[in-house]
N, CA, C and O atoms as a MOPAC input file, in Angstrom:
PM7 MOZYME 1SCF
protein

 N     55.86900 1    80.00500 1   -10.50100 1
 C     55.03000 1    81.10200 1   -10.95100 1
 C     54.68800 1    80.95400 1   -12.43700 1
 O     53.59100 1    81.32600 1   -12.85400 1
 N     55.59900 1    80.42400 1   -13.22700 1
 C     55.37100 1    80.28900 1   -14.65400 1
 C     54.23200 1    79.29900 1   -14.92700 1
 O     53.48800 1    79.46600 1   -15.89400 1
 N     54.09300 1    78.28000 1   -14.09000 1
 C     53.00700 1    77.31800 1   -14.29600 1
 C     51.63200 1    77.97000 1   -14.16400 1
 O     50.65900 1    77.46800 1   -14.72500 1
 N     51.53800 1    79.07900 1   -13.43400 1
 C     50.26900 1    79.77200 1   -13.28300 1
 C     49.80400 1    80.40500 1   -14.59300 1
 O     48.60500 1    80.56800 1   -14.81600 1
 N     50.74500 1    80.75700 1   -15.44900 1
 C     50.39500 1    81.41300 1   -16.70900 1
 C     49.74700 1    80.47100 1   -17.71400 1
 O     49.19900 1    80.92200 1   -18.71900 1
 N     49.80500 1    79.18000 1   -17.45500 1
 C     49.31400 1    78.19000 1   -18.41800 1
 C     47.80300 1    77.97700 1   -18.37500 1
 O     47.24200 1    77.37300 1   -19.28900 1
 N     47.14000 1    78.46300 1   -17.33100 1
 C     45.68800 1    78.27500 1   -17.24500 1
 C     45.00400 1    79.59800 1   -16.94000 1
 O     45.62800 1    80.53600 1   -16.44400 1
 N     43.71600 1    79.65900 1   -17.24200 1
 C     42.95500 1    80.88000 1   -16.95900 1
 C     42.84500 1    81.12700 1   -15.46000 1
 O     42.89200 1    82.27300 1   -15.01200 1
 N     42.70100 1    80.07300 1   -14.69700 1
 C     42.62900 1    80.22800 1   -13.23700 1
 C     43.97100 1    80.74200 1   -12.71100 1
 O     44.00600 1    81.59200 1   -11.82200 1
 N     45.05300 1    80.23600 1   -13.25000 1
 C     46.37900 1    80.70400 1   -12.84500 1
 C     46.57500 1    82.17800 1   -13.15400 1
 O     47.10900 1    82.92600 1   -12.33500 1
 N     46.14300 1    82.59100 1   -14.33500 1
 C     46.25700 1    84.00900 1   -14.70100 1
 C     45.35200 1    84.86500 1   -13.81200 1
 O     45.70400 1    85.99200 1   -13.46300 1
 N     44.18400 1    84.32500 1   -13.44800 1
 C     43.29300 1    85.04300 1   -12.53000 1
 C     43.95600 1    85.20600 1   -11.16900 1
 O     43.83200 1    86.25700 1   -10.54000 1
 N     44.65100 1    84.18500 1   -10.71500 1
 C     45.35700 1    84.27700 1    -9.42800 1
 C     46.43600 1    85.35900 1    -9.47000 1
 O     46.59500 1    86.11600 1    -8.51300 1
 N     47.17000 1    85.43100 1   -10.56900 1
 C     48.19700 1    86.46800 1   -10.71000 1
 C     47.54600 1    87.84600 1   -10.72000 1
 O     48.02900 1    88.77000 1   -10.06500 1
 N     46.44800 1    87.98400 1   -11.46200 1
 C     45.73200 1    89.26000 1   -11.47600 1
 C     45.21200 1    89.62300 1   -10.08800 1
 O     45.22400 1    90.79300 1    -9.70400 1
 N     44.75800 1    88.62500 1    -9.33900 1
 C     44.25700 1    88.88100 1    -7.98300 1
 C     45.35700 1    89.47300 1    -7.11400 1
 O     45.11900 1    90.42800 1    -6.37500 1
 N     46.55100 1    88.91700 1    -7.19600 1
 C     47.66900 1    89.41400 1    -6.39100 1
 C     48.05600 1    90.82400 1    -6.83500 1
 O     48.25500 1    91.70600 1    -6.00000 1
 N     48.16400 1    91.03500 1    -8.14500 1
 C     48.53300 1    92.35900 1    -8.65600 1
 C     47.47300 1    93.40300 1    -8.31600 1
 O     47.80400 1    94.52700 1    -7.93800 1
 N     46.20800 1    93.03500 1    -8.44900 1
 C     45.12300 1    93.96400 1    -8.12000 1
 C     45.14400 1    94.28100 1    -6.62600 1
 O     44.94200 1    95.42800 1    -6.22800 1
 N     45.38500 1    93.27300 1    -5.81200 1
 C     45.46100 1    93.49000 1    -4.36700 1
 C     46.60400 1    94.40300 1    -3.98000 1
 O     46.44000 1    95.27800 1    -3.13100 1
 N     47.76100 1    94.21000 1    -4.59300 1
 C     48.91700 1    95.06600 1    -4.31600 1
 C     48.63000 1    96.49900 1    -4.75500 1
 O     48.96600 1    97.45100 1    -4.05100 1
 N     48.00800 1    96.64600 1    -5.92300 1
 C     47.71600 1    98.00100 1    -6.40400 1
 C     46.70600 1    98.70700 1    -5.50300 1
 O     46.83800 1    99.90400 1    -5.24700 1
 N     45.69600 1    97.97800 1    -5.01900 1
 C     44.71500 1    98.58100 1    -4.11000 1
 C     45.36800 1    99.00300 1    -2.80300 1
 O     45.13300 1   100.10800 1    -2.31400 1
 N     46.18300 1    98.12600 1    -2.23900 1
 C     46.86300 1    98.46600 1    -0.98400 1
 C     47.79800 1    99.65500 1    -1.16300 1
 O     47.86000 1   100.53200 1    -0.30200 1
 N     48.52200 1    99.68700 1    -2.27000 1
 C     49.43300 1   100.80500 1    -2.54000 1
 C     48.66300 1   102.10900 1    -2.67700 1
 O     49.08800 1   103.15200 1    -2.18200 1
 N     47.54600 1   102.03500 1    -3.34200 1
 C     46.72500 1   103.23200 1    -3.53600 1
 C     46.13200 1   103.71300 1    -2.21100 1
 O     46.21900 1   104.89500 1    -1.87800 1
 N     45.53100 1   102.79600 1    -1.46300 1
 C     44.82700 1   103.16100 1    -0.22700 1
 C     45.78300 1   103.55200 1     0.90400 1
 O     45.51400 1   104.50200 1     1.63900 1
 N     46.89100 1   102.83000 1     1.04600 1
 C     47.75600 1   103.05500 1     2.20600 1
 C     48.99500 1   103.90000 1     1.92900 1
 O     49.67600 1   104.31900 1     2.86600 1
 N     49.29500 1   104.15600 1     0.66600 1
 C     50.46500 1   104.97900 1     0.36200 1
 C     50.08000 1   106.22300 1    -0.43200 1
 O     50.32500 1   107.34600 1     0.00900 1
 N     49.47300 1   106.02000 1    -1.61200 1
 C     49.21900 1   107.13600 1    -2.51500 1
 C     48.18400 1   108.12900 1    -1.97600 1
 O     48.41300 1   109.33800 1    -2.01300 1
 N     47.05900 1   107.63600 1    -1.48200 1
 C     46.01200 1   108.54100 1    -0.99000 1
 C     46.47800 1   109.31200 1     0.25500 1
 O     46.24500 1   110.51800 1     0.33100 1
 N     47.12400 1   108.66500 1     1.22800 1
 C     47.64600 1   109.46000 1     2.34400 1
 C     48.67600 1   110.51400 1     1.89900 1
 O     48.70900 1   111.62100 1     2.43700 1
 N     49.51100 1   110.16100 1     0.91600 1
 C     50.46500 1   111.15400 1     0.40700 1
 C     49.73700 1   112.35100 1    -0.19400 1
 O     50.15700 1   113.49700 1    -0.03600 1
 N     48.64200 1   112.06300 1    -0.88400 1
 C     47.88100 1   113.13200 1    -1.51200 1
 C     47.24800 1   114.04200 1    -0.46500 1
 O     47.33000 1   115.26600 1    -0.57100 1
 N     46.62000 1   113.44600 1     0.54200 1
 C     45.86500 1   114.24000 1     1.51200 1
 C     46.71900 1   114.82000 1     2.63000 1
 O     46.46500 1   115.94100 1     3.07100 1
 N     47.70800 1   114.09700 1     3.09200 1
 C     48.50100 1   114.58500 1     4.21300 1
 C     49.71700 1   115.39000 1     3.77800 1
 O     50.13100 1   116.32300 1     4.46600 1
 N     50.28300 1   115.03000 1     2.64100 1
 C     51.48700 1   115.73200 1     2.18000 1
 C     51.20900 1   116.65600 1     1.00300 1
 O     52.10100 1   117.37300 1     0.54900 1
 N     49.98600 1   116.64200 1     0.51200 1
 C     49.63000 1   117.49700 1    -0.60700 1
 C     50.32000 1   117.11000 1    -1.91100 1
 O     50.51100 1   117.94800 1    -2.79200 1
 N     50.69200 1   115.83500 1    -2.02900 1
 C     51.41100 1   115.36800 1    -3.21000 1
 C     50.56200 1   114.29900 1    -3.93400 1
 O     50.58700 1   113.12700 1    -3.56100 1
 N     49.81400 1   114.71700 1    -4.97100 1
 C     48.93700 1   113.77400 1    -5.67100 1
 C     49.62400 1   112.97500 1    -6.78600 1
 O     48.94900 1   112.24100 1    -7.50800 1
 N     50.92100 1   113.09600 1    -6.94100 1
 C     51.59900 1   112.47000 1    -8.08300 1
 C     51.47300 1   110.93900 1    -8.08000 1
 O     51.29500 1   110.33200 1    -9.13600 1
 N     51.56200 1   110.33400 1    -6.93200 1
 C     51.47000 1   108.87600 1    -6.87500 1
 C     50.05000 1   108.38600 1    -7.19100 1
 O     49.87500 1   107.31800 1    -7.77800 1
 N     49.04600 1   109.16700 1    -6.80100 1
 C     47.66400 1   108.81400 1    -7.12800 1
 C     47.46600 1   108.88500 1    -8.63800 1
 O     46.77600 1   108.04600 1    -9.21800 1
 N     48.07200 1   109.88400 1    -9.27200 1
 C     47.95400 1   110.01900 1   -10.72800 1
 C     48.57600 1   108.82400 1   -11.45700 1
 O     48.13500 1   108.45600 1   -12.54600 1
 N     49.58700 1   108.23500 1   -10.85800 1
 C     50.24800 1   107.08300 1   -11.47700 1
 C     49.51400 1   105.79100 1   -11.12600 1
 O     49.16600 1   105.00900 1   -12.01100 1
 N     49.28300 1   105.57300 1    -9.83900 1
 C     48.68500 1   104.31300 1    -9.38900 1
 C     47.19500 1   104.19100 1    -9.68600 1
 O     46.68600 1   103.08200 1    -9.85000 1
 N     46.49400 1   105.31500 1    -9.75700 1
 C     45.05300 1   105.27500 1   -10.02300 1
 C     44.71500 1   104.54100 1   -11.31700 1
 O     43.93400 1   103.59100 1   -11.29300 1
 N     45.28500 1   104.96000 1   -12.44200 1
 C     44.99700 1   104.25600 1   -13.69800 1
 C     45.52300 1   102.81200 1   -13.72400 1
 O     44.90000 1   101.93500 1   -14.32100 1
 N     46.64800 1   102.57400 1   -13.08800 1
 C     47.18700 1   101.20600 1   -13.02900 1
 C     46.21400 1   100.31700 1   -12.26400 1
 O     45.88100 1    99.22000 1   -12.71300 1
 N     45.76500 1   100.79100 1   -11.11700 1
 C     44.81000 1   100.01900 1   -10.32400 1
 C     43.49400 1    99.83000 1   -11.08800 1
 O     42.92800 1    98.73700 1   -11.09200 1
 N     43.01500 1   100.88700 1   -11.72900 1
 C     41.77300 1   100.79200 1   -12.49200 1
 C     41.85600 1    99.73300 1   -13.58500 1
 O     40.91800 1    98.96100 1   -13.78600 1
 N     42.97700 1    99.70300 1   -14.28200 1
 C     43.17300 1    98.71100 1   -15.33300 1
 C     43.20900 1    97.30300 1   -14.75300 1
 O     42.55600 1    96.39900 1   -15.27400 1
 N     43.96600 1    97.11400 1   -13.68000 1
 C     44.03900 1    95.79200 1   -13.05100 1
 C     42.68100 1    95.36500 1   -12.49300 1
 O     42.31000 1    94.19400 1   -12.56900 1
 N     41.95400 1    96.31800 1   -11.93800 1
 C     40.61400 1    96.04800 1   -11.40300 1
 C     39.69600 1    95.53000 1   -12.50200 1
 O     39.02300 1    94.51500 1   -12.32200 1
 N     39.66400 1    96.22200 1   -13.64300 1
 C     38.81300 1    95.79700 1   -14.75000 1
 C     39.25600 1    94.45600 1   -15.32200 1
 O     38.42000 1    93.60500 1   -15.62400 1
 N     40.55600 1    94.26400 1   -15.47100 1
 C     41.05700 1    92.97200 1   -15.94100 1
 C     40.65300 1    91.84700 1   -14.99400 1
 O     40.26900 1    90.76300 1   -15.43400 1
 N     40.74000 1    92.10900 1   -13.69900 1
 C     40.35900 1    91.11600 1   -12.69500 1
 C     38.86500 1    90.78100 1   -12.81600 1
 O     38.48500 1    89.61100 1   -12.79900 1
 N     38.02500 1    91.81300 1   -12.93800 1
 C     36.58200 1    91.57300 1   -13.05500 1
 C     36.24700 1    90.77100 1   -14.30600 1
 O     35.52200 1    89.77900 1   -14.23600 1
 N     36.77500 1    91.20000 1   -15.45000 1
 C     36.48100 1    90.50000 1   -16.69800 1
 C     36.99500 1    89.06200 1   -16.67500 1
 O     36.32200 1    88.14600 1   -17.14800 1
 N     38.17800 1    88.87400 1   -16.12700 1
 C     38.73200 1    87.52100 1   -16.05400 1
 C     37.96300 1    86.65100 1   -15.06800 1
 O     37.80000 1    85.45400 1   -15.30300 1
 N     37.49100 1    87.22800 1   -13.98000 1
 C     36.67600 1    86.47100 1   -13.02700 1
 C     35.41400 1    85.96900 1   -13.70400 1
 O     35.04900 1    84.80100 1   -13.56700 1
 N     34.74900 1    86.85000 1   -14.43400 1
 C     33.52400 1    86.44700 1   -15.13000 1
 C     33.82500 1    85.41700 1   -16.20900 1
 O     33.06700 1    84.46200 1   -16.37600 1
 N     34.91400 1    85.59300 1   -16.93800 1
 C     35.29600 1    84.65300 1   -17.99000 1
 C     35.60200 1    83.26800 1   -17.41800 1
 O     35.12600 1    82.25700 1   -17.93500 1
 N     36.39400 1    83.23000 1   -16.35700 1
 C     36.73400 1    81.95400 1   -15.72800 1
 C     35.49100 1    81.33700 1   -15.09900 1
 O     35.30400 1    80.12200 1   -15.15500 1
 N     34.64500 1    82.16100 1   -14.50500 1
 C     33.41400 1    81.64900 1   -13.90800 1
 C     32.52800 1    80.95400 1   -14.92100 1
 O     31.95900 1    79.90100 1   -14.63300 1
 N     32.40800 1    81.53600 1   -16.10900 1
 C     31.61200 1    80.91800 1   -17.16900 1
 C     32.29100 1    79.64000 1   -17.65300 1
 O     31.64200 1    78.60900 1   -17.82500 1
 N     33.60600 1    79.71900 1   -17.87000 1
 C     34.34700 1    78.56300 1   -18.36800 1
 C     34.30900 1    77.38800 1   -17.38500 1
 O     34.18600 1    76.23500 1   -17.79800 1
 N     34.41300 1    77.68000 1   -16.09400 1
 C     34.45800 1    76.64100 1   -15.06500 1
 C     33.06400 1    76.25900 1   -14.54600 1
 O     32.93900 1    75.40700 1   -13.66600 1
 N     32.02800 1    76.88800 1   -15.09100 1
 C     30.64000 1    76.64800 1   -14.65100 1
 C     30.44400 1    76.92600 1   -13.16200 1
 O     29.75200 1    76.18200 1   -12.46700 1
 N     31.06600 1    78.01100 1   -12.68000 1
 C     30.86000 1    78.40100 1   -11.29300 1
 C     29.42300 1    78.85800 1   -11.11200 1
 O     28.85000 1    79.50400 1   -11.98900 1
 N     28.85300 1    78.52000 1    -9.97600 1
 C     27.54900 1    79.07300 1    -9.62600 1
 C     27.80800 1    80.46500 1    -9.06400 1
 O     28.58100 1    80.63200 1    -8.12100 1
 N     27.15000 1    81.46600 1    -9.65700 1
 C     27.40300 1    82.85200 1    -9.27000 1
 C     27.20000 1    83.06100 1    -7.77400 1
 O     28.00000 1    83.73400 1    -7.12500 1
 N     26.13400 1    82.48700 1    -7.22800 1
 C     25.81300 1    82.68400 1    -5.80400 1
 C     26.78400 1    81.97300 1    -4.87100 1
 O     26.82600 1    82.29100 1    -3.68300 1
 N     27.55700 1    81.03100 1    -5.36700 1
 C     28.47500 1    80.28200 1    -4.50700 1
 C     29.92300 1    80.76500 1    -4.59800 1
 O     30.61500 1    80.81800 1    -3.58200 1
 N     30.39000 1    81.11500 1    -5.79200 1
 C     31.80800 1    81.43300 1    -5.95800 1
 C     32.04700 1    82.81000 1    -6.55800 1
 O     32.77100 1    83.62400 1    -5.98500 1
 N     31.43800 1    83.07300 1    -7.71300 1
 C     31.78400 1    84.27200 1    -8.48600 1
 C     31.58800 1    85.55400 1    -7.69700 1
 O     32.46500 1    86.41800 1    -7.71900 1
 N     30.47600 1    85.70800 1    -7.00400 1
 C     30.23000 1    86.95900 1    -6.28600 1
 C     31.24800 1    87.18200 1    -5.17400 1
 O     31.60300 1    88.32400 1    -4.87900 1
 N     31.72200 1    86.10000 1    -4.55300 1
 C     32.72400 1    86.23200 1    -3.49000 1
 C     34.03700 1    86.75900 1    -4.05500 1
 O     34.69700 1    87.60100 1    -3.44500 1
 N     34.40400 1    86.25500 1    -5.22300 1
 C     35.65400 1    86.68200 1    -5.85100 1
 C     35.54700 1    88.13800 1    -6.28000 1
 O     36.48700 1    88.91200 1    -6.10000 1
 N     34.40200 1    88.51500 1    -6.84800 1
 C     34.21500 1    89.91200 1    -7.25300 1
 C     34.20600 1    90.82800 1    -6.03800 1
 O     34.82500 1    91.89200 1    -6.07000 1
 N     33.53000 1    90.44600 1    -4.98500 1
 C     33.48600 1    91.26100 1    -3.77100 1
 C     34.88500 1    91.47200 1    -3.19000 1
 O     35.18400 1    92.53800 1    -2.65100 1
 N     35.72300 1    90.47200 1    -3.30100 1
 C     37.06500 1    90.53900 1    -2.71300 1
 C     37.89400 1    91.68600 1    -3.26100 1
 O     38.73300 1    92.23100 1    -2.54400 1
 N     37.67800 1    92.06600 1    -4.51800 1
 C     38.51700 1    93.11100 1    -5.09300 1
 C     38.12500 1    94.49900 1    -4.59600 1
 O     38.82000 1    95.46900 1    -4.89600 1
 N     37.05100 1    94.61700 1    -3.85700 1
 C     36.65000 1    95.90100 1    -3.28000 1
 C     37.18400 1    96.09400 1    -1.86200 1
 O     37.09700 1    97.19000 1    -1.30900 1
 N     37.72900 1    95.04600 1    -1.28100 1
 C     38.16200 1    95.06500 1     0.12000 1
 C     39.68000 1    94.93600 1     0.18600 1
 O     40.24100 1    94.00500 1    -0.39200 1
 N     40.35800 1    95.85700 1     0.88400 1
 C     41.81300 1    95.68500 1     1.03900 1
 C     42.11700 1    94.30900 1     1.63100 1
 O     41.46300 1    93.87500 1     2.57900 1
 N     43.09400 1    93.64500 1     1.07700 1
 C     43.51600 1    92.28200 1     1.43600 1
 C     42.52600 1    91.21100 1     0.97700 1
 O     42.78000 1    90.02200 1     1.17500 1
 N     41.40400 1    91.60400 1     0.36900 1
 C     40.38200 1    90.65000 1    -0.04200 1
 C     40.84900 1    89.68600 1    -1.11800 1
 O     40.52100 1    88.50000 1    -1.07500 1
 N     41.60900 1    90.18300 1    -2.08000 1
 C     42.05000 1    89.29100 1    -3.15300 1
 C     43.06800 1    88.27100 1    -2.65000 1
 O     43.14600 1    87.16100 1    -3.17500 1
 N     43.84300 1    88.64100 1    -1.64200 1
 C     44.79900 1    87.68500 1    -1.06900 1
 C     44.04800 1    86.57400 1    -0.33800 1
 O     44.41000 1    85.40100 1    -0.42900 1
 N     43.00600 1    86.95700 1     0.38200 1
 C     42.18200 1    85.99100 1     1.10300 1
 C     41.49700 1    85.03500 1     0.13100 1
 O     41.51700 1    83.81900 1     0.32200 1
 N     40.88800 1    85.59900 1    -0.91600 1
 C     40.14000 1    84.77900 1    -1.86700 1
 C     41.08400 1    83.86500 1    -2.66000 1
 O     40.71300 1    82.75100 1    -3.02900 1
 N     42.29800 1    84.34300 1    -2.91500 1
 C     43.27600 1    83.49200 1    -3.59000 1
 C     43.59600 1    82.27800 1    -2.73000 1
 O     43.67600 1    81.15500 1    -3.22700 1
 N     43.77600 1    82.51400 1    -1.44200 1
 C     44.11900 1    81.43400 1    -0.50900 1
 C     42.94600 1    80.48600 1    -0.28100 1
 O     43.14200 1    79.27200 1    -0.24000 1
 N     41.74500 1    81.00700 1    -0.13500 1
 C     40.58400 1    80.18600 1     0.22100 1
 C     39.88500 1    79.52000 1    -0.97000 1
 O     39.32800 1    78.43100 1    -0.82800 1
 N     39.91000 1    80.16800 1    -2.14400 1
 C     39.15900 1    79.61800 1    -3.28300 1
 C     40.04200 1    79.32200 1    -4.46900 1
 O     40.09000 1    78.18500 1    -4.93900 1
 N     40.74900 1    80.33500 1    -4.96700 1
 C     41.47000 1    80.16400 1    -6.24100 1
 C     42.59700 1    79.14400 1    -6.18200 1
 O     42.81300 1    78.40800 1    -7.14600 1
 N     43.31000 1    79.08800 1    -5.07800 1
 C     44.43700 1    78.14300 1    -4.99500 1
 C     43.97600 1    76.68400 1    -5.00300 1
 O     44.76100 1    75.78100 1    -5.29000 1
 N     42.70700 1    76.46200 1    -4.68800 1
 C     42.18500 1    75.10000 1    -4.63000 1
 C     41.59900 1    74.62900 1    -5.95800 1
 O     41.23100 1    73.46300 1    -6.10000 1
 N     41.51200 1    75.54200 1    -6.93600 1
 C     40.90700 1    75.17600 1    -8.22600 1
 C     41.93400 1    74.56500 1    -9.15800 1
 O     41.60400 1    74.19900 1   -10.28600 1

């Protein structure tokens, strides 16, 4: 895991996993707790954490895309789209990022 921190792509992969975990936690744990149990406390905590990770992921995707000369229509848009879909960042990490 430490070797991933040495490159921008590696850091993007770590952000992808963290962003994916935060999205899943928010969608499948925090939001149901808020609506079904009337307890919004977890949403108040996870919402800003997820938002921060989401923005970091987007900015890093664009930064790495420019640095690596990715064609937006071939790679970058797929990676950005993945962060909007539950499990998407895990898929994109496996199919694209791990191969870079």
